[in-house]
N, C-alpha and C positions, 0 to 999 in steps of 0.2 A: 141692579145698582137701587131701581125706586123701592124694593122691598127689601133691600139691607140697610138703605139710610130711614124708610121707614120705622123697621125696628129700634134704630140707633136712637132714634127721635123718643121714640115710644119708651127706652129703657132710661132715657136721660129726663124725661118729664115725671115719670115714677119715682126714681132716685131725688130729683129735686123736691117733691111732695113730702118722700119721707126724710128731707132734712130740714124742711120748712115745717114738720106739723108739729115740735113740742111749742114752736111761737103762736103757729094757729088756736091751736089749744091752749094757751094763756090768753088771747085775744078772747076767748069765746068764752072763758070763766071768767073773766075780768079781776083777777087775781093778780099782783104784782110782789116781786120778791119773791118768786118761787122758787125752793129749795131745788138746787141743780144737781144735787146729788140724787133726791128722790126720781129728776127727772131721767136722769141716766139710767136709775135702775128699769124705769118705765121704757126708756129707748133700748135695753138689752133684748126687750121683746120682741125689738123689729129685727134682731139678728139674723133670722131664718130668711123672711123677706127682702133683708137688703141682699144678703149671698142669691137671691133668684136673680135679683134685679143685676147684680154686679155679674151673673153668668151670663145674663141677656146681653149686657152691653159687650161682652167680649166677645161673644159668638156673632153679633152684630159686626163688630169690629174686623173679625176675621173672616164674614161673608165679604163685606167691603173690599177686603185685601186681595180676594178669590177673584171677584168681579175685574178689579183693577188688572189683576194679573193675567186674564182672559182676554180683556181689552187690547193689553200691550203685545200679547201674543195673536192676536188679530192682524195687528197693524203691521208685525213682522211679518207674516204671513201674506198679507196684501202686497207690501212692498215687494216681496222676492217675485209674488206672480204676475205683477205690473211689470217689474222687469224681464220676464220670460215673455210677455205678450210682446216686449218691445223685439226680444231677439225672433220672435216668431214673425213678426210684421217685417224685420229686414230681410227673412228666409223667403217669404212671397214675394217680395219686389224682384228678387233675383236669384230664382230656385237653383239656376246653374251653378252659380257661385257661390250661392251658402249651403246649399245643402250637403254637398260630400263633407263638409265639418262634422254633421252630426251621423256619419258612417254611411256604410254602404245600405243600397236599398234593393227589394226585387220589385220595384215598380218602373217599370221602364216607362211609361207614358208620363209626359211632364204635365198634361192635366191630370190626372189620377196622382201625380205626387202632390199639385195644389189641392185635390178634393182632400187628400188623408189629412193635409195639415190643418185646412178648416175644419174637419170633423175634428181633430183634435183640440181646437180652439171652442166649438161648440161644446163637448164634455167638461172641459175645463169651467165654460161658463157654468155649466147645471152641477157640478159639483160644488163649485164655490156658494152658487146660489142653495143648495142643498145642505149645505156646512151652515150656513149665517142663519138659514130659517127663512130667505126671502122666496124660496123655491121649495114648495110643500110635496111631499110625495105623489099626491093626485097630478100636478100639474107636471112635476117629473115623467111620470109613466107616460104622460101625453106626448111629451116631447121626445122620449126615446122611441115609442112607438112610432112616430112620424120616421124618425130616424134612421129605424132601423125596416121600413118598409122598402128603402131604396138598396139598390146594388152599392153603393159607395159607403154607405153605413155598415152594411154587414162586415166589408171588406176590412173596414177601418179596425173595428172591435175584434176582428180575428186577429190582425198583427199587432194591437195594443192591449188585451185583456191581462198578459201576462206582467207588462209595466205597469198597468195600472194597480194590479192585485199586490205588486209587490211596494208601491208607495201609499197605498191607501188602504191596506188591511190593518194597520197598526191600532186603529182606533175603532171605538163602536159605531161611530158615525159612517165611518169610513167603510167598515165590513157591510153596514146596512146599505150604502150606497150603493157598493158591488155587486149585492145580493140582486137590490132592482134591477139594475143593468144586464144583470143576466138571465133575469127572468123574463123581461122584456125580450131579448135577443132572441131567448128559447121561443119567446111565443109567437115572435114572427116569422123564424124558420117553421115552426110548425104549421104556421097561416100558409104557405107556399112559397116559390119562387119568388126572388125581389124583383121590385121594378128595373129597368135596366137603365142604365145612366146615359141620359139626351149626350149624343155627338154635336161638338161644337160646330156651329154651324158654318160650311165653306164661305169664304168673303168672294163678294163678286169680281170678275174678272175687270179692270182696269183697261180700257183701251190706252195705248199709247200716241202721244201727241205727232202727227206726222204720218202715223203707220195704218198704210193701205190692208183692207180685208184681204185673206188668201184669194179668193176668187177673183177679186179685181187684179191681183198680180198675176195669177197664172193666164187671164183672157192677155193681158196685155203684153206676155210673153210669147204667147201664140201668134197675136197680130205682127208684131216684131219680126218673128221667125218667116212667115207669108210674105211679108214687105220685102225681107232680104232674100228670099228665094225668088221672088216677081222680077227684083232689080238686077240680079244674075243672070236670069234668064234672057231680060230684054238686052242686056251689054252682050251675051253672047251670040244672038240672033244679028246683032248689027255687025259683028266683025265678021 
């Protein structure tokens, strides 16, 4: 946008200088009542320069229109991705309720399903940043290298590679993004086995209020049994 506006401003300045040049020449020469027919003949010599300036101005206008079109397109894409992000957040809040809407999956573990959805959000973030230029290629490769060292990241890309290829291979920058992801994935696999995903810690057992430990219950039962037997024997002896 800055380059386009600068080009338009420069073309407008040159055009204004050409239009004002006869008056400037008149002031410099100090002559009044100049023959405008003669000046028009002199001005005809500026025809080639005027055509160049007009072409530059037209090119500047065209460039500004292209930039505006790209900005409008970027805003539309950003709106769609924001809506997608809200859908994914709803899914993460209640996987059992919303996940079947997306179709069946071969991921049985609920924690693994959440990791898959979170990895998808990370990949979309990397793609948006790379597309907009805020995430350069070195940073993108560093992010992917860390992601693919783990088991969850490799499993995600093995499941989602086909859909990413279908959705992002239509543009030059999309094909470049897919190539970088494939390269980092292959490099991680060649480096060795992935780091296993850490299992979720087991929550500590919370004692129930009023409940006695198992050994106390057993001892109490034995004492009660022995007391009952002793009383029974005493009663029989008295009879």
